[in-house]
C-alpha positions as CSV (number, residue, x, y, z in Angstrom):
1,X,-0.2,0.0,0.1
2,X,1.1,3.1,-0.9
3,X,1.9,6.2,1.5
4,X,-0.6,9.1,0.7
5,X,0.9,12.7,2.0
6,X,-1.3,14.9,3.8
7,X,0.8,17.3,4.1
8,X,-0.5,20.5,2.5
9,X,0.9,21.2,-1.4
10,X,4.0,24.0,-1.3
11,X,3.4,26.9,-2.4
12,X,5.4,27.7,-5.5
13,X,8.0,30.3,-5.2
14,X,8.1,33.2,-7.3
15,X,8.1,32.6,-11.1
16,X,11.5,33.5,-12.6
17,X,11.1,36.5,-15.2
18,X,13.0,35.4,-18.7
19,X,13.9,38.1,-21.0
20,X,15.2,37.5,-24.3
21,X,15.5,39.1,-27.6
22,X,14.2,36.2,-29.2
23,X,11.2,35.6,-26.8
24,X,10.5,39.0,-26.0
25,X,9.3,39.5,-22.5
26,X,7.2,37.1,-20.4
27,X,3.6,38.1,-20.6
28,X,3.2,38.3,-16.3
29,X,6.2,40.9,-16.0
30,X,4.6,42.5,-19.7
31,X,1.5,43.3,-17.8
32,X,3.0,44.6,-14.4
33,X,4.8,46.7,-16.5
34,X,1.5,47.8,-18.4
35,X,0.2,48.3,-15.4
36,X,3.0,50.6,-14.0
37,X,3.3,52.3,-17.4
38,X,-0.4,53.4,-16.7
39,X,0.1,54.9,-13.5
40,X,2.9,56.6,-14.1
41,X,0.8,57.9,-17.1
42,X,-0.3,60.5,-14.9
43,X,3.0,62.2,-15.1
44,X,3.2,62.1,-18.7
45,X,2.2,65.5,-20.3
46,X,1.4,65.1,-23.7
47,X,0.7,62.3,-26.8
48,X,4.5,63.2,-28.1
49,X,5.6,62.5,-24.3
50,X,4.2,58.7,-24.6
51,X,6.0,57.6,-26.9
52,X,9.3,58.9,-25.7
53,X,8.4,57.6,-22.2
54,X,7.8,54.1,-23.2
55,X,11.1,53.6,-25.7
56,X,13.1,54.8,-23.0
57,X,11.2,52.9,-20.0
58,X,11.1,49.7,-21.8
59,X,14.6,49.4,-23.5
60,X,16.3,47.8,-20.9
61,X,13.7,44.8,-21.1
62,X,13.9,44.2,-25.2
63,X,10.5,44.7,-25.6
64,X,8.8,43.6,-29.7
65,X,7.8,46.5,-31.8
66,X,4.2,45.4,-31.1
67,X,4.1,45.3,-27.4
68,X,5.7,48.5,-27.8
69,X,3.1,49.7,-30.0
70,X,0.1,48.5,-28.2
71,X,1.4,50.3,-24.8
72,X,1.4,53.5,-26.5
73,X,-1.9,52.9,-28.0
74,X,-3.4,52.2,-24.6
75,X,-1.6,55.2,-22.8
76,X,-3.2,57.6,-25.7
77,X,-6.5,56.3,-25.2
78,X,-6.2,57.0,-21.7
79,X,-5.1,60.4,-22.3
80,X,-8.0,61.3,-24.0
81,X,-10.7,59.6,-22.1
82,X,-9.1,61.0,-18.8
83,X,-7.0,58.6,-16.7
84,X,-8.9,59.2,-13.3
85,X,-12.4,58.0,-15.2
86,X,-10.7,54.5,-15.9
87,X,-12.0,51.7,-13.6
88,X,-9.7,48.9,-12.3
89,X,-8.9,46.3,-14.8
90,X,-9.3,43.1,-12.8
91,X,-5.7,42.6,-13.1
92,X,-3.6,40.1,-10.3
93,X,-1.5,42.9,-8.8
94,X,-2.8,43.8,-5.0
95,X,-4.1,46.9,-5.9
96,X,-4.8,47.2,-9.8
97,X,-4.5,49.9,-12.2
98,X,-7.7,51.3,-10.3
99,X,-5.9,51.4,-7.1
100,X,-2.9,52.9,-8.6
101,X,-4.5,55.8,-10.5
102,X,-6.5,56.2,-7.1
103,X,-3.4,56.7,-5.3
104,X,-1.9,59.3,-7.5
105,X,-5.4,61.1,-8.0
106,X,-4.0,63.9,-5.5
107,X,-0.7,64.3,-7.5
108,X,-2.8,65.0,-10.4
109,X,-4.9,67.7,-8.4
110,X,-1.6,69.1,-7.2
111,X,-0.3,69.1,-11.0
112,X,-3.6,71.0,-12.5
113,X,-3.5,73.9,-10.0
114,X,0.5,74.0,-11.2
115,X,-0.3,74.0,-14.8
116,X,-3.4,76.3,-14.5
117,X,-1.0,79.3,-15.9
118,X,0.0,77.5,-18.7
119,X,-3.9,76.7,-19.3
120,X,-5.2,80.1,-18.8
121,X,-4.6,81.2,-22.9
122,X,-6.1,78.3,-24.0
123,X,-9.4,78.2,-21.9
124,X,-9.4,82.2,-22.2
125,X,-9.0,81.6,-26.7
126,X,-12.2,78.7,-25.5
127,X,-14.3,81.1,-23.4
128,X,-13.6,84.0,-26.5
129,X,-15.1,81.7,-28.6
130,X,-18.1,80.9,-26.2
131,X,-18.6,84.6,-25.8
132,X,-18.4,85.5,-29.6
133,X,-21.1,82.3,-30.1
134,X,-23.5,84.3,-27.0
135,X,-23.1,87.4,-28.7
136,X,-24.1,86.4,-32.0
137,X,-27.7,85.5,-30.5
138,X,-30.6,87.5,-30.4
139,X,-30.4,89.4,-27.2
140,X,-34.6,89.1,-26.8
141,X,-34.0,85.3,-27.2
142,X,-31.9,83.1,-25.2
143,X,-30.5,79.8,-26.1
144,X,-30.9,76.5,-24.3
145,X,-27.4,76.2,-24.5
146,X,-26.7,79.5,-22.6
147,X,-29.5,78.9,-19.8
148,X,-27.6,75.5,-19.0
149,X,-24.2,77.0,-18.9
150,X,-25.1,79.9,-16.7
151,X,-27.3,77.3,-14.4
152,X,-24.8,74.4,-14.0
153,X,-21.4,75.9,-14.2
154,X,-19.0,73.0,-15.1
155,X,-15.1,72.8,-14.7
156,X,-13.1,73.5,-17.9
157,X,-10.4,71.6,-19.1
158,X,-8.1,73.1,-21.9
159,X,-7.1,70.0,-23.1
160,X,-10.8,69.1,-23.4
161,X,-12.0,72.5,-25.2
162,X,-9.4,71.9,-27.6
163,X,-10.7,68.5,-28.9
164,X,-14.1,68.8,-28.4
165,X,-16.3,69.7,-31.5
166,X,-17.3,73.1,-31.9
167,X,-21.3,73.3,-31.8
168,X,-22.7,74.7,-35.1
169,X,-24.6,78.1,-35.3
170,X,-28.2,78.2,-36.4
171,X,-29.4,81.2,-37.8
172,X,-32.4,82.7,-36.8
173,X,-34.8,85.9,-37.5
174,X,-32.9,87.9,-34.9
175,X,-29.9,86.1,-34.6
176,X,-26.3,87.9,-36.4
177,X,-24.5,86.0,-38.7
178,X,-21.3,85.8,-40.5
179,X,-21.3,85.1,-44.1
180,X,-18.4,83.0,-45.7
181,X,-18.7,83.1,-49.8
182,X,-17.1,79.7,-50.9
183,X,-15.5,80.0,-54.3
184,X,-17.1,77.4,-56.3
185,X,-15.5,75.3,-59.0
186,X,-16.8,76.2,-62.6
187,X,-19.0,73.6,-64.2
188,X,-19.3,72.2,-67.4
189,X,-21.5,74.8,-68.4
190,X,-19.8,77.8,-67.0
191,X,-16.7,76.5,-68.8
192,X,-18.8,76.3,-72.7
193,X,-19.8,79.9,-71.9
194,X,-15.8,81.3,-70.9
195,X,-16.1,82.7,-74.1
196,X,-18.5,85.0,-73.7
197,X,-16.6,87.3,-71.1
198,X,-14.1,88.3,-73.9
199,X,-17.0,89.8,-75.9
200,X,-19.1,91.5,-72.6
201,X,-16.0,92.7,-70.6
202,X,-12.7,92.5,-73.0
203,X,-11.0,95.1,-70.8
204,X,-10.7,92.4,-68.0
205,X,-8.4,90.5,-69.8
206,X,-4.4,91.2,-69.4
207,X,-2.8,92.8,-72.4
208,X,-1.7,90.0,-75.2
209,X,-4.9,88.4,-74.9
210,X,-7.3,90.2,-77.1
211,X,-4.9,91.0,-80.2
212,X,-7.4,92.9,-81.9
213,X,-11.0,94.3,-81.8
214,X,-12.9,95.4,-84.6
215,X,-16.7,97.3,-84.5
216,X,-17.7,93.8,-85.5
217,X,-15.4,91.2,-84.1
218,X,-12.7,90.6,-81.1
219,X,-10.0,88.6,-81.8
220,X,-8.1,86.4,-79.3
221,X,-5.1,83.6,-78.8
222,X,-6.9,80.4,-78.2
223,X,-5.9,79.5,-74.6
224,X,-5.2,75.8,-75.9
225,X,-3.6,76.2,-78.8
226,X,-3.7,72.9,-81.0
227,X,-0.9,74.4,-83.8
228,X,1.9,77.0,-83.8
229,X,-0.9,79.7,-84.5
230,X,-4.2,79.4,-83.7
231,X,-6.7,81.9,-83.1
232,X,-10.2,82.8,-82.5
233,X,-12.4,85.5,-83.7
234,X,-15.7,85.8,-81.8
235,X,-18.6,88.0,-83.6
236,X,-19.9,90.9,-81.2
237,X,-23.3,90.8,-82.4
238,X,-25.8,89.6,-79.5
239,X,-28.1,88.6,-81.9
240,X,-25.4,85.6,-83.1
241,X,-22.8,85.2,-80.4
242,X,-25.3,82.7,-79.2
243,X,-26.0,80.8,-82.4
244,X,-24.5,77.7,-83.4
245,X,-22.6,77.6,-87.1
246,X,-25.5,76.0,-88.6
247,X,-27.8,78.5,-87.6
248,X,-25.5,81.4,-87.9
249,X,-23.6,80.9,-91.4
250,X,-26.5,78.6,-93.4
251,X,-29.3,81.0,-93.0
252,X,-32.6,80.0,-94.5
253,X,-33.6,82.2,-97.6
254,X,-30.3,84.3,-97.1
255,X,-32.0,86.0,-94.2
256,X,-28.6,86.6,-92.6
257,X,-26.3,86.6,-95.5
258,X,-25.2,89.8,-94.9
259,X,-23.5,88.2,-91.4
260,X,-22.0,85.8,-92.9
261,X,-20.4,88.0,-95.6
262,X,-19.0,90.2,-92.7
263,X,-17.4,87.3,-91.2
264,X,-16.0,86.1,-93.8
265,X,-14.2,89.4,-94.8
266,X,-12.9,90.0,-90.8
267,X,-12.0,86.3,-91.2
268,X,-9.7,87.1,-94.1
269,X,-8.1,90.2,-92.7
270,X,-7.2,88.0,-89.2
271,X,-5.6,85.3,-91.7
272,X,-3.3,87.9,-92.8
273,X,-2.3,88.8,-89.2
274,X,-1.6,85.0,-88.6
275,X,0.1,84.5,-91.7
276,X,2.6,87.6,-90.8
277,X,3.2,85.9,-87.1
278,X,3.8,82.5,-88.6
279,X,6.4,83.9,-91.1
280,X,7.8,85.3,-88.4
281,X,7.8,82.5,-86.6
282,X,9.3,80.1,-89.0
283,X,10.9,82.2,-91.9
284,X,14.4,81.9,-89.9
285,X,14.4,78.4,-90.8
286,X,13.2,78.0,-94.0
287,X,14.9,77.9,-96.9
288,X,12.8,79.8,-99.2
289,X,13.0,82.8,-96.9
290,X,17.0,82.1,-96.7
291,X,17.6,85.1,-99.7
292,X,15.0,87.7,-98.0
293,X,16.4,87.3,-94.5
294,X,20.4,88.0,-95.7
295,X,18.9,90.9,-97.8
296,X,16.8,92.5,-94.7
297,X,19.7,92.0,-92.6
298,X,22.4,93.3,-94.8
299,X,24.2,96.6,-94.0
300,X,22.9,98.3,-97.5
301,X,19.4,96.4,-98.1
302,X,18.1,96.4,-101.7
303,X,15.4,98.7,-103.1
304,X,13.5,95.4,-104.0
305,X,13.2,92.6,-101.7
306,X,13.6,89.0,-103.0
307,X,10.5,87.0,-103.2
308,X,9.9,85.0,-99.8
309,X,7.8,82.3,-99.1
310,X,3.8,82.8,-98.8
311,X,2.6,81.4,-95.8
312,X,-1.4,82.6,-96.0
313,X,-1.9,79.2,-97.7
314,X,-0.8,77.2,-94.5
315,X,-3.5,79.3,-92.3
316,X,-6.9,78.1,-92.5
317,X,-10.3,79.1,-91.4
318,X,-13.3,77.4,-90.1
319,X,-15.8,76.1,-87.5
320,X,-16.4,72.7,-85.8
321,X,-19.6,71.0,-86.6
322,X,-20.0,70.2,-83.4
323,X,-18.2,73.2,-80.9
324,X,-16.9,72.6,-77.9
325,X,-17.9,76.4,-76.4
326,X,-21.4,77.7,-76.5
327,X,-20.0,81.1,-78.3
328,X,-20.3,81.5,-81.3
329,X,-16.4,81.3,-82.4
330,X,-14.2,80.8,-85.7
331,X,-10.8,79.2,-85.7
332,X,-7.8,80.4,-87.4
333,X,-5.0,78.1,-87.5
334,X,-1.7,76.9,-88.8
335,X,-1.6,73.5,-90.6
336,X,1.1,72.1,-88.5
337,X,-0.3,71.0,-85.6
338,X,2.5,71.4,-83.7
339,X,1.9,71.8,-80.3
340,X,1.9,70.3,-76.7
341,X,-1.8,70.9,-76.1
342,X,-2.5,68.5,-79.0
343,X,-3.6,65.4,-76.5
344,X,-5.6,63.1,-77.7
345,X,-7.3,61.7,-81.1
346,X,-10.4,64.0,-80.8
347,X,-8.3,67.3,-80.5
348,X,-6.4,66.0,-84.1
349,X,-9.5,64.7,-85.8
350,X,-11.6,68.0,-85.2
351,X,-9.0,69.7,-87.1
352,X,-8.1,67.3,-90.0
353,X,-11.2,65.8,-91.2
354,X,-14.8,67.0,-92.5
355,X,-15.6,67.6,-88.5
356,X,-13.6,71.3,-89.4
357,X,-15.6,72.8,-92.0
358,X,-14.4,75.8,-93.9
359,X,-15.7,79.3,-93.3
360,X,-15.8,79.3,-97.9
361,X,-17.9,76.1,-97.4
362,X,-21.0,78.2,-96.1
363,X,-23.8,78.2,-97.0
364,X,-24.0,74.2,-96.8
365,X,-25.5,72.4,-99.3
366,X,-29.0,70.4,-98.4
367,X,-27.5,66.8,-98.9
368,X,-24.9,67.4,-96.8
369,X,-24.4,65.2,-93.9
370,X,-22.8,67.3,-91.5
371,X,-25.2,68.7,-89.5
372,X,-25.9,64.7,-88.3
373,X,-24.8,63.7,-84.9
374,X,-23.7,60.2,-86.1
375,X,-21.7,61.4,-88.9
376,X,-19.8,64.2,-86.4
377,X,-19.3,60.9,-84.4
378,X,-17.9,59.0,-86.8
379,X,-15.4,61.6,-88.1
380,X,-13.8,62.2,-84.4
381,X,-13.7,58.3,-84.0
382,X,-12.4,57.6,-87.7
383,X,-8.6,56.7,-88.3
384,X,-6.2,59.4,-87.9
385,X,-4.4,60.5,-90.9
386,X,-1.1,62.9,-91.4
387,X,-2.4,66.5,-92.3
388,X,0.9,66.4,-94.9
389,X,1.6,62.9,-96.5
390,X,-1.5,61.2,-95.8
391,X,-0.4,58.8,-93.7
392,X,-2.6,56.5,-91.7
393,X,-2.0,55.8,-88.2
394,X,-5.1,54.3,-87.2
395,X,-5.5,54.9,-83.5
396,X,-1.9,54.9,-83.1
397,X,-1.9,58.7,-81.3
398,X,1.7,58.4,-79.6
399,X,3.1,57.5,-83.1
400,X,1.3,60.3,-84.9
401,X,2.6,63.0,-82.5
402,X,6.0,61.8,-83.0
403,X,5.3,61.8,-86.7
404,X,3.9,65.3,-86.6
405,X,7.5,66.3,-85.0
406,X,9.1,65.4,-88.2
407,X,6.8,66.7,-90.5
408,X,6.8,69.9,-88.8
409,X,10.7,69.9,-89.0
410,X,10.7,69.3,-92.5
411,X,7.7,71.9,-93.6
412,X,9.4,74.9,-92.0
413,X,12.7,74.1,-93.6
414,X,10.7,74.5,-96.7
């Protein structure tokens, strides 16, 4: 028969805490250390000190990165929630976290009185905001919030004031209000009507934007030029600038024939200006203009200059079958299509297919189908062909763009 010991079991001795870089910190020690950190948190003044405090205090124990992160998060949470309101978490320590907190509550009160001078500025700022809210109220109507505040004064805390959401002001009949005008982002319709300002208020634009203003038209530079020279001519007649090209230039029974002829005359004059500017930009590279340029730059220029290259045939005048802008406008553009603003297929095909209608073609024939929306879409989505050599690039805009660079250099050297 075996002897059974009746002596009480021996109470195990204290567990040895093992700390290593590979295993991190023992869970029991980690909990004790966390409890102590929470108790000492009453000494930590702000969020930034939490991180530095945890890093320095836990360095000798080789805490893992995860353990430090969890501790920091818990400390921040307790700091935001006011540590003296956090109950004991039921740990196995003799007095628990709550006991440590209660034990140090008196120290917290003393620190609050010591920091009263530092918090004075923040409290004054919060008080000023509250005074501003009260000042905007009607003198004969008291808000419920103001009555509650006056009847039940509460202790002000600078940190709580900064973190608390600001109350929204509700406008009443007798309430003074401050109106803030927010800059609204222009919508598609406002963008489409952007050309109208050049007609109604041309003096508001900087010098150089408007090239010429006559009795009937305004000539401006295109904001996003699709070629080396790209101008827009805007009619000033209020009866026409809101019409589409088909309505304005394709009149029934020659009702607006005089307006069409006037626009052709104005556009021809604007094309002369465009050709002169194109000559200034391209002639230094042109072999045809070389002899004339040498004669002009000589010390004794001849009475009769040699013939030079005519750039007027390189200027095109026309409108889009479906304009992108609401205000009636006529494009005066060079044929080179050399521009950084030429960015996609629609940009190119809108000027190099029948979608671009020459002003000289108006009035259109009745059997012309350019006014059909489906035909306009087919022209825009069709293959891209080089304006100079006719090579078909299909939908390969990048290859076309590189080819346009080569064609431009060859074209300007003629």
